N, C-alpha and C positions, 0 to 999 in steps of 0.2 A: 648899500644900494647898488644894484647892478646897472651898468651903463651899456647901452646898445649903440655902438658907433655908426652903424650903417643899417638901413632898413630898405627892403625891396618891396614895393607895392605892385601887385599884379592885377591889372584891370582886364577881366575876361571879356567884357563887352568891347572895349576899345582895342584890345589885343596889344597892350603896351605894358612895359615894366618901368616904373618910376623909382629911381634910386635917391633915397634921402640920406643925408649925412648929418651927424650931430656936430654942432658948432656951439660951444658953450652949453647953454641949457635948451637950445632950440635946434630943430632940424631944418635943413634947407634942401631944395631940390637940386641935386647935383647933375642928374641926367634923366631924360625920358627917352626910352628906346622902343622901337617898333621895327617890324620887318626883319631884315637881315643885319641890323646893327648888333655889334658885339657888346655883351655885358662882361665887364671885368671889375675886379674889386682890389683896391689897394690893401685890403686885409689878407688877401690870398694871392701873393705875387705869382704870376705865371698862369693863373687860373682864368679861364674865360669860356663863355658859351654864347651861342646865338639863341636867345629866348624863343624866337619864332619857330626854330627847329626842335627845341627841347621842352618847352613848356606847353602843356595841354591847356588851352584856353577854353575851359568848359564851365558850365554853371553848376559847379559842385556846391552842395550844402554842407557846411562844416558844423559839427556838433561839439559841444563841450563834453569833457569826460563825465560830468554829472548827467547830461542828457543821454549818454550812451548806456548808463547804468539803469535807466528807467525801463520798465517793461513795455 
């Protein structure tokens, strides 16, 4: 079974990024970022971005690969 140690949830309406970290079998909110707050990850030392400047907060509709195959 694959384990995802960190998840970023992007809320396009609130224009925030919520960082969830795995602790045991559950995720907990490690940070909620907005505006010019810096997003950094312990999984990628030295890497950081400012979501407000890099993430396009739009109302994109995502489709599954199956939906893309349909005419």
